[in-house]
Wavefront OBJ file of the C-alpha trace (Angstrom):
o trace
v 53.692 95.468 99.857
v 57.196 95.541 101.528
v 59.644 98.004 101.807
v 61.748 97.150 98.818
v 63.552 99.213 96.125
v 61.669 102.545 94.509
v 60.726 103.698 98.111
v 57.957 103.851 99.529
v 55.493 105.404 97.559
v 56.193 102.194 94.619
v 53.943 100.225 95.744
v 51.172 103.522 95.157
v 52.478 104.894 91.906
v 52.262 101.403 90.604
v 48.496 101.794 90.514
v 49.051 104.895 88.103
v 50.638 104.132 85.198
v 49.666 104.800 81.518
v 47.977 101.475 81.512
v 45.702 102.555 84.314
v 44.966 105.823 83.095
v 43.220 104.085 79.842
v 41.273 101.771 81.915
v 39.660 104.489 83.127
v 39.128 107.873 84.045
v 38.099 108.114 87.462
v 39.705 106.392 90.488
v 38.423 106.365 93.993
v 41.290 105.831 96.795
v 40.086 105.169 100.254
v 43.436 106.794 102.183
v 42.934 107.051 105.853
v 46.474 108.302 105.991
v 46.884 110.776 103.403
v 49.540 109.004 101.806
v 48.277 110.666 98.268
v 48.508 114.128 99.499
v 52.004 113.867 99.765
v 53.728 116.124 97.873
v 56.220 113.730 96.164
v 52.837 111.388 95.562
v 51.277 113.931 93.720
v 53.933 115.150 92.314
v 54.316 111.749 90.183
v 50.577 111.512 89.583
v 50.558 114.761 87.721
v 53.416 113.458 85.730
v 51.173 110.240 84.863
v 48.350 112.633 83.689
v 46.570 112.179 87.293
v 44.817 114.941 88.544
v 43.838 114.263 92.505
v 41.308 116.041 94.384
v 40.087 115.344 97.999
v 36.339 114.533 98.875
v 35.564 117.054 101.950
v 32.475 118.849 101.729
v 30.310 117.204 99.021
v 28.735 120.282 98.032
v 32.584 122.480 97.078
v 33.216 118.871 95.733
v 30.780 118.290 93.722
v 31.412 122.275 92.421
v 34.836 121.185 91.739
v 34.200 118.499 90.033
v 31.884 119.682 88.338
v 33.291 122.339 87.159
v 36.953 121.073 87.027
v 36.278 117.568 85.180
v 32.806 116.822 84.007
v 33.108 119.783 81.574
v 36.024 118.071 79.952
v 34.814 114.487 79.940
v 31.619 115.953 78.182
v 33.635 117.380 75.229
v 35.849 114.214 75.316
v 39.125 115.043 76.891
v 41.197 112.646 78.175
v 41.946 114.056 81.941
v 42.218 111.213 84.878
v 40.670 111.897 88.231
v 41.794 110.715 91.507
v 38.969 111.171 94.271
v 41.035 110.881 97.875
v 38.629 109.570 100.067
v 40.352 110.070 104.005
v 38.333 107.144 105.417
v 38.567 103.189 106.018
v 38.650 101.275 103.007
v 34.761 100.725 102.759
v 33.392 103.834 104.085
v 32.441 104.728 101.028
v 28.919 105.775 101.668
v 29.624 109.611 101.244
v 30.735 109.231 98.060
v 28.768 109.983 94.845
v 26.847 107.355 93.819
v 27.167 108.035 90.013
v 31.184 108.446 90.611
v 31.668 105.554 92.779
v 29.914 102.975 90.524
v 32.075 104.112 87.598
v 34.543 103.542 89.091
v 33.976 99.913 90.553
v 33.103 98.960 87.061
v 36.621 100.209 85.844
v 38.030 98.111 88.951
v 39.877 101.281 90.308
v 38.720 101.600 93.823
v 41.410 101.633 95.303
v 43.210 101.227 99.148
v 46.107 102.379 101.013
v 47.670 102.061 104.454
v 50.897 102.539 106.690
v 50.020 99.416 107.658
v 50.521 97.871 103.751
v 53.260 100.116 103.718
v 55.643 99.253 106.600
v 54.235 96.050 107.753
v 57.136 95.019 109.537
v 56.603 98.395 112.248
v 54.429 99.530 115.085
v 51.450 101.170 112.816
v 50.847 103.094 115.913
v 54.053 105.075 116.335
v 54.707 105.160 111.950
v 50.928 106.841 111.914
v 53.116 109.491 114.545
v 55.494 110.572 111.910
v 55.312 113.241 109.326
v 55.161 112.019 105.710
v 58.545 113.903 105.609
v 60.484 111.070 106.914
v 58.977 108.574 105.344
v 61.998 108.240 102.945
v 64.410 108.180 105.365
v 62.157 105.766 107.271
v 62.174 103.205 103.932
v 65.680 103.421 102.867
v 66.978 102.578 106.964
v 64.542 99.650 106.642
v 65.888 98.560 103.248
v 69.189 98.445 104.388
v 69.138 97.055 108.045
v 65.942 94.644 107.262
v 65.269 94.522 111.119
v 62.783 91.982 110.628
v 59.117 92.761 112.780
v 59.391 95.323 115.380
v 57.780 96.057 118.073
v 56.436 99.163 119.477
v 59.675 100.408 121.122
v 61.788 98.576 118.852
v 60.255 100.706 115.962
v 60.778 103.851 118.321
v 64.294 102.697 118.908
v 64.405 102.616 115.023
v 63.157 105.532 114.282
v 64.905 107.663 116.820
v 68.111 106.296 115.327
v 67.295 106.217 111.618
v 65.111 108.520 111.165
v 66.421 111.029 113.453
v 69.469 110.433 113.789
v 69.281 110.227 117.693
v 71.091 106.982 118.955
v 70.602 107.137 122.699
v 73.574 105.069 123.584
v 76.069 106.812 122.421
v 74.658 110.448 124.047
v 77.687 110.536 127.357
v 78.551 113.467 127.463
v 76.721 116.704 128.119
v 78.395 118.048 125.096
v 76.419 115.375 122.676
v 72.846 115.889 124.962
v 73.371 119.560 123.589
v 74.470 118.584 120.178
v 71.332 116.361 119.750
v 68.868 119.179 121.140
v 70.271 121.922 119.210
v 70.260 120.825 116.303
v 66.406 119.252 116.912
v 65.145 122.938 118.928
v 67.213 125.401 116.589
v 64.792 124.014 113.689
v 61.683 124.024 115.487
v 61.355 120.138 114.584
v 58.339 118.299 116.236
v 58.764 114.702 117.018
v 55.690 112.680 118.188
v 55.602 112.737 121.990
v 55.687 109.029 122.112
v 59.559 109.410 120.609
v 60.251 111.854 123.315
v 58.828 110.029 125.693
v 61.094 106.713 125.013
v 63.818 108.784 124.521
v 64.092 110.707 127.899
v 63.458 106.998 129.095
v 66.922 105.526 127.784
v 68.836 108.975 128.985
v 67.436 108.158 132.752
v 68.818 105.014 132.661
v 72.417 106.709 132.910
v 73.231 108.195 136.147
v 75.178 111.218 134.375
v 71.592 112.761 133.503
v 69.173 112.487 136.551
v 70.178 116.230 137.621
v 69.014 117.198 134.436
v 65.568 118.583 133.397
v 64.949 116.516 130.752
v 61.036 115.943 130.766
v 61.192 119.884 130.258
v 64.104 120.732 127.943
v 63.740 117.460 125.537
v 59.941 117.881 123.953
v 59.789 122.132 124.707
v 61.903 124.557 122.529
v 61.530 127.644 125.173
v 61.927 125.525 127.911
v 65.203 124.285 126.429
v 65.800 128.193 125.045
v 65.489 129.147 128.833
v 67.882 126.226 130.243
v 70.880 127.684 127.763
v 70.171 131.756 127.945
v 70.174 131.491 131.909
v 73.606 129.799 131.763
v 75.387 131.623 129.467
v 76.093 134.455 130.969
v 77.718 131.713 134.458
v 79.299 130.064 131.353
v 81.134 133.278 130.294
v 82.367 134.579 133.748
v 83.774 130.871 134.214
v 86.327 131.402 131.204
v 87.069 134.357 132.555
v 85.359 137.424 131.168
v 84.395 140.333 133.750
v 80.540 140.612 135.193
v 78.722 143.809 134.826
v 79.036 145.042 138.545
v 75.370 144.962 139.856
v 74.292 142.993 137.005
v 75.478 139.631 138.746
v 74.076 136.781 137.020
v 70.986 135.426 138.780
v 70.867 131.348 139.882
v 69.419 129.003 137.110
v 65.673 128.589 137.595
v 65.469 125.866 135.649
v 67.150 122.656 137.556
v 70.215 120.629 136.260
v 74.167 121.671 135.670
v 74.957 125.694 136.147
v 78.201 125.560 133.265
v 77.613 123.724 130.255
v 79.999 123.159 127.470
v 79.236 126.107 124.968
v 82.763 126.332 123.882
v 82.588 122.389 122.475
v 82.647 122.298 118.627
v 79.120 120.613 118.241
v 78.150 123.168 120.740
v 79.157 126.315 119.369
v 78.540 125.707 115.739
v 74.888 126.327 117.004
v 75.255 129.153 119.415
v 76.666 132.103 117.636
v 73.435 131.838 115.472
v 70.629 131.862 118.168
v 72.075 135.128 119.044
v 72.823 136.136 115.317
v 68.972 134.872 114.636
v 67.562 136.831 117.486
v 66.291 133.635 119.302
v 68.649 133.885 122.341
v 69.201 137.470 124.014
v 72.597 138.496 124.399
v 73.603 138.787 127.633
v 73.769 142.239 129.891
v 75.617 140.905 132.510
v 79.247 140.764 130.783
v 80.671 143.523 129.830
v 81.393 144.042 126.049
v 84.154 142.736 124.097
v 85.540 144.417 121.305
v 87.036 141.791 119.352
v 85.695 139.150 117.080
v 85.850 136.255 119.599
v 83.233 133.758 118.623
v 81.274 134.531 122.007
v 81.061 138.238 121.170
v 77.669 137.681 119.928
v 76.079 137.032 122.744
v 77.190 139.492 124.388
v 75.130 142.790 124.140
v 77.188 146.083 123.542
v 79.564 144.172 121.310
v 80.176 144.835 117.807
v 79.007 141.523 116.925
v 75.958 141.457 118.867
v 75.259 145.180 117.263
v 72.503 144.995 114.228
v 75.237 145.215 111.796
v 76.970 142.305 113.120
v 73.866 140.352 113.271
v 73.535 141.488 109.607
v 76.579 140.455 108.359
v 76.698 137.478 110.247
v 73.542 136.493 108.750
v 74.567 137.336 104.865
v 77.198 135.127 104.867
v 75.121 132.109 106.972
v 71.790 132.426 104.582
v 73.777 132.403 101.373
v 75.322 129.361 102.320
v 71.851 128.063 103.296
v 69.456 128.497 100.324
v 67.925 125.717 99.817
v 67.636 123.952 96.527
v 65.306 124.916 94.191
v 64.510 121.382 92.924
v 64.693 118.859 96.135
v 63.626 121.355 98.860
v 60.792 120.213 100.526
v 58.495 123.117 102.081
v 59.329 122.557 105.573
v 63.519 123.610 104.790
v 62.022 126.797 103.078
v 59.365 127.400 105.435
v 62.254 127.322 108.339
v 64.720 129.458 106.196
v 62.133 131.812 105.512
v 61.713 132.605 109.009
v 65.560 133.339 109.141
v 64.804 135.508 106.010
v 62.683 137.653 107.745
v 65.005 138.147 110.684
v 67.782 139.336 107.990
v 64.969 141.586 106.073
v 64.681 143.270 109.089
v 68.307 143.907 110.295
v 68.647 144.698 105.931
v 66.075 147.353 106.204
v 67.126 149.147 109.611
v 71.076 148.981 109.156
v 70.950 150.497 105.590
v 71.131 154.123 106.405
v 74.957 153.565 107.814
v 75.640 150.368 104.935
v 77.946 151.678 102.474
v 77.079 150.853 98.730
v 79.444 147.428 98.335
v 77.929 145.772 101.401
v 74.392 147.248 99.770
v 75.023 145.399 96.607
v 76.455 142.625 98.397
v 72.675 141.766 100.001
v 70.618 142.901 96.733
v 72.861 139.859 95.169
v 72.214 137.761 98.033
v 68.173 138.587 97.514
v 68.657 137.977 93.639
v 69.480 134.569 94.691
v 66.603 133.684 97.223
v 63.944 134.987 94.994
v 65.499 133.090 92.176
v 65.659 129.766 94.269
v 62.605 130.343 95.188
v 60.339 131.063 92.052
v 61.828 127.885 90.193
v 60.946 125.454 93.625
v 57.432 127.135 94.241
v 56.947 126.860 90.615
v 57.845 123.170 90.349
v 56.133 122.644 94.100
v 52.888 124.283 94.988
v 50.914 122.641 93.018
v 51.826 119.309 95.073
v 51.723 121.268 98.573
v 47.285 121.957 97.645
v 46.265 118.897 98.163
v 48.390 118.834 101.792
v 46.541 118.269 104.742
v 46.631 120.759 107.830
v 48.387 118.740 110.496
v 50.854 119.014 112.048
v 50.984 122.197 111.144
v 49.088 124.673 108.695
v 51.317 124.792 105.101
v 48.639 127.002 103.004
v 46.486 129.645 104.553
v 43.159 127.288 103.671
v 44.092 125.167 106.188
v 44.212 127.779 109.222
v 40.642 127.276 109.994
v 40.995 123.575 109.746
v 43.811 123.721 111.869
v 41.718 125.683 114.618
v 38.781 124.076 114.828
v 40.661 120.507 115.249
v 42.053 122.175 118.147
v 38.958 123.826 119.876
v 37.386 122.572 122.780
v 40.764 121.250 124.054
v 42.532 122.597 127.026
v 43.670 126.000 126.283
v 41.798 126.286 123.554
v 38.468 126.475 124.784
v 38.361 130.002 123.104
v 39.845 130.960 119.742
v 40.790 134.336 118.391
v 42.727 134.460 114.704
v 44.318 137.899 113.929
v 44.710 138.488 110.605
v 46.878 141.231 109.827
v 46.480 142.410 106.186
v 49.975 142.747 104.025
v 51.953 141.973 106.709
v 55.592 140.338 105.622
v 57.710 138.416 108.071
v 60.277 140.597 108.195
v 57.251 142.953 109.581
v 56.489 140.662 112.215
v 59.874 140.195 113.394
v 59.796 144.019 114.412
v 56.259 143.355 116.103
v 57.190 140.862 117.909
v 59.756 142.450 120.366
v 55.916 144.588 121.177
v 55.192 140.889 123.493
v 57.545 140.816 125.624
v 57.362 137.639 128.473
v 54.899 136.149 126.175
v 55.486 133.088 124.681
v 55.509 132.826 120.693
v 55.129 130.220 118.852
v 56.000 130.841 115.453
v 55.977 129.174 111.947
v 55.832 129.944 108.124
v 52.702 129.252 106.116
v 51.925 129.863 102.089
v 50.116 132.836 101.042
v 47.714 131.574 98.521
v 48.850 132.843 94.645
v 48.464 135.360 93.474
v 48.914 136.795 96.594
v 46.131 139.347 96.456
v 44.076 140.017 99.558
v 40.663 139.158 98.082
v 42.525 135.489 97.912
v 44.470 134.964 100.895
v 41.756 136.537 102.954
v 38.985 134.448 101.781
v 41.051 131.132 101.724
v 41.926 131.845 105.594
v 38.098 132.881 106.544
v 36.592 129.936 104.371
v 38.779 127.082 104.092
v 38.594 126.682 100.977
v 40.673 126.922 97.949
v 39.893 129.708 95.768
v 38.229 127.421 93.345
v 35.920 126.797 95.812
v 34.655 131.196 96.183
v 35.155 131.457 92.852
v 31.721 133.894 93.008
v 33.608 135.830 95.294
v 36.915 135.853 93.957
v 36.894 139.544 92.942
v 36.483 141.098 96.786
v 35.933 140.574 100.077
v 32.554 141.181 100.518
v 31.886 137.881 101.870
v 34.410 137.160 104.459
v 32.068 137.443 107.033
v 30.104 134.867 105.653
v 32.627 132.665 104.861
v 33.791 132.572 108.563
v 30.594 131.871 109.769
v 29.847 129.018 107.339
v 32.933 127.365 108.174
v 32.073 127.174 112.406
v 28.490 126.334 111.325
v 29.684 123.462 109.317
v 31.726 122.416 112.230
v 28.758 122.564 114.843
v 29.380 125.967 116.650
v 26.458 127.948 117.307
v 25.607 131.464 115.372
v 25.625 133.081 118.719
v 29.010 131.453 119.065
v 30.949 133.303 115.864
v 32.084 136.710 115.824
v 34.186 138.235 112.461
v 35.434 141.574 113.218
v 35.653 143.974 109.760
v 39.388 145.766 108.883
v 39.224 149.330 110.070
v 39.048 151.883 107.356
v 41.456 154.484 106.727
v 40.828 157.114 108.557
v 39.595 155.055 111.838
v 41.423 154.167 114.745
v 42.578 151.076 116.123
v 40.776 151.881 119.288
v 37.897 150.893 117.559
v 38.733 148.054 115.974
v 40.031 147.002 119.587
v 36.525 147.874 121.039
v 34.781 145.491 119.280
v 36.809 142.571 119.471
v 36.992 142.666 123.371
v 33.539 143.137 123.442
v 32.826 139.807 121.239
v 35.598 138.333 123.350
v 33.450 139.592 126.644
v 30.330 137.702 125.404
v 30.589 134.342 127.401
v 28.970 132.855 124.561
v 31.712 133.789 122.175
v 34.245 130.722 121.219
v 35.789 131.978 117.937
v 36.838 135.473 116.814
v 37.713 136.455 113.331
v 39.703 139.837 113.049
v 41.246 141.743 110.139
v 43.811 144.530 111.430
v 44.723 146.949 108.286
v 47.293 148.859 109.089
v 50.026 147.187 107.527
v 48.568 146.586 104.037
v 46.972 150.633 104.402
v 50.253 151.587 104.604
v 52.010 149.929 102.136
v 49.569 151.440 99.143
v 50.826 155.283 100.886
v 54.143 154.836 102.033
v 57.062 156.374 99.332
v 60.212 155.367 100.601
v 60.319 151.686 99.908
v 60.939 148.363 101.844
v 62.287 151.029 104.890
v 59.556 153.708 105.110
v 57.266 150.731 105.758
v 59.848 149.202 108.177
v 59.782 152.646 109.422
v 55.848 152.938 109.996
v 55.754 149.308 111.407
v 58.664 150.528 114.276
v 56.280 153.289 115.137
v 52.865 151.090 115.555
v 54.939 148.791 117.331
v 55.741 151.316 120.091
v 52.615 151.617 120.403
v 52.035 148.636 121.852
v 48.636 148.502 120.081
v 48.542 145.175 119.081
v 50.414 143.653 122.080
v 47.551 145.283 124.210
v 44.325 143.530 122.428
v 46.284 139.961 122.661
v 46.986 140.532 126.637
v 43.820 141.461 126.781
v 42.381 138.279 124.608
v 44.349 136.084 126.450
v 43.113 137.599 130.141
v 39.470 136.562 128.487
v 40.622 132.919 128.213
v 41.656 133.169 124.372
v 44.007 131.499 122.363
v 45.332 133.903 120.273
v 46.975 133.146 116.476
v 47.934 136.315 114.615
v 48.650 135.444 110.604
v 48.778 137.282 107.531
v 47.232 136.763 104.300
v 50.316 138.134 102.185
v 53.511 139.789 102.298
v 55.133 142.498 100.437
v 58.082 143.298 98.519
v 59.171 146.593 96.815
v 59.317 147.039 93.040
v 60.359 149.146 90.604
v 58.000 149.910 87.148
v 59.496 147.831 83.861
v 56.100 148.974 81.814
v 52.502 149.188 81.940
v 50.490 147.046 79.719
v 47.866 148.183 77.934
v 45.328 145.433 78.988
v 42.511 148.073 78.582
v 39.018 145.749 79.224
v 41.263 142.686 78.916
v 42.529 142.616 82.152
v 40.065 141.547 84.836
v 42.520 143.541 87.738
v 45.181 145.594 86.954
v 47.757 145.915 90.071
v 51.573 146.708 90.702
v 52.560 142.953 90.932
v 49.681 140.903 88.873
v 47.597 141.688 86.327
v 44.441 138.894 85.988
v 42.701 138.205 82.738
v 39.252 136.071 82.075
v 40.627 134.975 79.234
v 44.010 133.047 78.376
v 44.303 134.657 74.521
v 44.478 138.498 76.085
v 47.041 136.343 79.020
v 48.960 134.990 76.184
v 48.646 138.348 74.235
v 50.290 140.407 76.636
v 52.942 137.787 77.788
v 54.573 138.583 74.848
v 55.082 141.798 75.582
v 57.071 141.227 78.466
v 58.786 138.000 78.343
v 59.866 138.386 82.098
v 57.002 138.037 83.417
v 55.558 134.997 84.525
v 52.402 133.287 83.154
v 50.988 131.695 86.570
v 49.187 127.892 86.555
v 46.122 127.862 87.187
v 46.592 125.982 90.573
v 43.595 125.894 92.659
v 42.114 128.668 90.621
v 38.835 129.038 88.202
v 38.764 127.965 85.355
v 39.063 131.321 83.710
v 41.648 133.656 86.149
v 44.356 134.118 84.573
v 47.400 135.731 86.401
v 50.425 137.291 84.838
v 53.133 137.927 88.005
v 55.784 140.223 87.471
v 59.628 139.282 88.170
v 61.170 140.134 91.240
v 61.848 143.679 91.574
v 59.627 144.880 89.256
v 56.282 146.197 88.865
v 53.435 146.769 86.521
v 54.108 150.884 86.589
v 55.760 153.378 83.957
v 59.386 152.914 84.255
v 60.929 155.115 86.980
v 58.750 154.512 89.297
v 58.034 152.016 92.353
v 55.841 150.458 94.842
v 55.719 148.542 97.989
v 53.054 146.219 96.774
v 51.881 141.916 96.814
v 50.443 139.476 94.188
v 53.322 137.781 92.817
v 55.693 134.662 94.245
v 58.391 136.598 95.874
v 59.456 134.825 99.313
v 58.381 138.262 100.992
v 55.149 138.223 99.616
v 54.419 133.994 100.217
v 55.299 133.356 102.961
v 53.637 134.957 105.836
v 53.608 134.304 109.804
v 51.739 131.868 111.425
v 52.200 132.392 115.293
v 50.027 130.953 118.307
v 50.342 133.049 121.314
v 50.151 132.133 124.716
v 50.885 133.707 128.537
v 53.995 133.049 130.475
l 1 2 3 4 5 6 7 8 9 10 11 12 13 14 15 16 17 18 19 20 21 22 23 24 25 26 27 28 29 30 31 32 33 34 35 36 37 38 39 40 41 42 43 44 45 46 47 48 49 50 51 52 53 54 55 56 57 58 59 60 61 62 63 64 65 66 67 68 69 70 71 72 73 74 75 76 77 78 79 80 81 82 83 84 85 86 87 88 89 90 91 92 93 94 95 96 97 98 99 100 101 102 103 104 105 106 107 108 109 110 111 112 113 114 115 116 117 118 119 120 121 122 123 124 125 126 127 128 129 130 131 132 133 134 135 136 137 138 139 140 141 142 143 144 145 146 147 148 149 150 151 152 153 154 155 156 157 158 159 160 161 162 163 164 165 166 167 168 169 170 171 172 173 174 175 176 177 178 179 180 181 182 183 184 185 186 187 188 189 190 191 192 193 194 195 196 197 198 199 200 201 202 203 204 205 206 207 208 209 210 211 212 213 214 215 216 217 218 219 220 221 222 223 224 225 226 227 228 229 230 231 232 233 234 235 236 237 238 239 240 241 242 243 244 245 246 247 248 249 250 251 252 253 254 255 256 257 258 259 260 261 262 263 264 265 266 267 268 269 270 271 272 273 274 275 276 277 278 279 280 281 282 283 284 285 286 287 288 289 290 291 292 293 294 295 296 297 298 299 300 301 302 303 304 305 306 307 308 309 310 311 312 313 314 315 316 317 318 319 320 321 322 323 324 325 326 327 328 329 330 331 332 333 334 335 336 337 338 339 340 341 342 343 344 345 346 347 348 349 350 351 352 353 354 355 356 357 358 359 360 361 362 363 364 365 366 367 368 369 370 371 372 373 374 375 376 377 378 379 380 381 382 383 384 385 386 387 388 389 390 391 392 393 394 395 396 397 398 399 400 401 402 403 404 405 406 407 408 409 410 411 412 413 414 415 416 417 418 419 420 421 422 423 424 425 426 427 428 429 430 431 432 433 434 435 436 437 438 439 440 441 442 443 444 445 446 447 448 449 450 451 452 453 454 455 456 457 458 459 460 461 462 463 464 465 466 467 468 469 470 471 472 473 474 475 476 477 478 479 480 481 482 483 484 485 486 487 488 489 490 491 492 493 494 495 496 497 498 499 500 501 502 503 504 505 506 507 508 509 510 511 512 513 514 515 516 517 518 519 520 521 522 523 524 525 526 527 528 529 530 531 532 533 534 535 536 537 538 539 540 541 542 543 544 545 546 547 548 549 550 551 552 553 554 555 556 557 558 559 560 561 562 563 564 565 566 567 568 569 570 571 572 573 574 575 576 577 578 579 580 581 582 583 584 585 586 587 588 589 590 591 592 593 594 595 596 597 598 599 600 601 602 603 604 605 606 607 608 609 610 611 612 613 614 615 616 617 618 619 620 621 622 623 624 625 626 627 628 629 630 631 632 633 634 635 636 637 638 639 640 641 642 643 644 645 646 647 648 649 650 651 652 653 654 655 656 657 658 659 660 661 662 663 664 665 666 667 668 669 670 671 672 673 674 675
């Protein structure tokens, strides 16, 4: 197999044609490099009539197999199953004997690996790349045809052709800043071996000897601190006045003090860093009233105000909406973090905004939601099979990701705080209360429909909703799910704790006391906790999104959450914060008279257990979205209200969840560490 025309997927997809589907209803694939879970492969397999299932937990697999495939086969329906085993070829000992025998009889036991797909490259280097980069890698190989490459030559090839980094062309500070800004602005993860190679190559030039490359190349926070310390020095060097008594201190991170922030390749990032809230405007320089590009980085200047940042992002985000057809999930994850920043600014500044500006903001929101929903309907299915490394993508990935890191340096003990119903824009309110703590922030997707009983059970069980069908209508089994997950990975019962959400009339102090009592037990290594304040407020607030934001602002000012996090860090816990789903405002567009036909009747989604009932109700609401049964039980049919609408009487409104708006689906996943 080679990197020929058709891309890196071609050698895989040639085994899944219509003819091969006819050869047998079952295929078993040894896939140690998780190639078949790449969204593009999954999508093309689906187009050819194949459905993918990963063999992991034997009990969960057998349930999914019997409920989703065996019944169809017994009825004579043509369903073509691909069972993916994430082990080396030949290691099929745990595959059920009946399935393995059938696949072998039809010649449908296959094996794929990166060594076969990219034979001219050092396999250890390729294995560390995220599959999203394989397209660029295959195209570069087809164009350049470099022949067989060793380890360092493979590193150099990947740096140049996948990440657009040519170390020999980095001659001046602006060149290096452009490369690092492009990378760290988007929080891109590079394999450590590529960082090491990049630094080694730079170190060969005398110009970089005084730069802290080992810190600022791989570490985003170190790089941002490097910039922040030098920003006021740059402004003063350009002739701006320092504030008496606030003169900037000498940088604590070594390296040149004056950087070329005004270079065209650098300044294009700098104002965005301030508008996005990634860098704090300096208070060491006197404010300016004009609209020069650096004004966003000076505290007290109109450009650095909430309204100034809101206007800046309004323009930026309108041009940065990911493609509804071609975007990757990483692009939407990155966009959603910026969208959360803008959402906070939007509701914070709304009281002072005129009608025209408000309409402009609403129009942007409609454009974003339209693109996101189109993308989600097309791409959510393939994403359900993605691996949980290097970062979680879906809610059920979280405990697997935590288990992978448990016991490593810095994660000997783990606490997961699930804030029920917290949207990314509300996280941007809370994050300000954490002061100097280090926040490693990413976005993940909640399971759809974005209901508490689905999102939270997925997080605590590590399973897709189909696999907890028996409890899908409630949250009463979360403690059991959490315990079962960790027991299956060898963690003893005494080391596992689950803390349920406080009731509506209970104080946060009670929950905090229970969490810290568990943390004080030296035998406890994993804590799972649900914090219900936002979800409870959401269903009571009567002032829409601005009202909910105000309540979250009040909670943030109490520092209850940051106090709990600091207490856990002080007890040697690695702390992670996430949410089961977000929330959004909507107005009623009619309440279906579903009667007993609907299993659940929510503001943003109705659940039916019979497709005929779904179809009958959907016909009354042509704008509603019948959501496909991706990862859901066979008798679970959601009907989702369109963006901006709720299944409520006309003229009423609510902040709720259950649908597929960006604010409902994309939720934060944050690793918090001490400074």
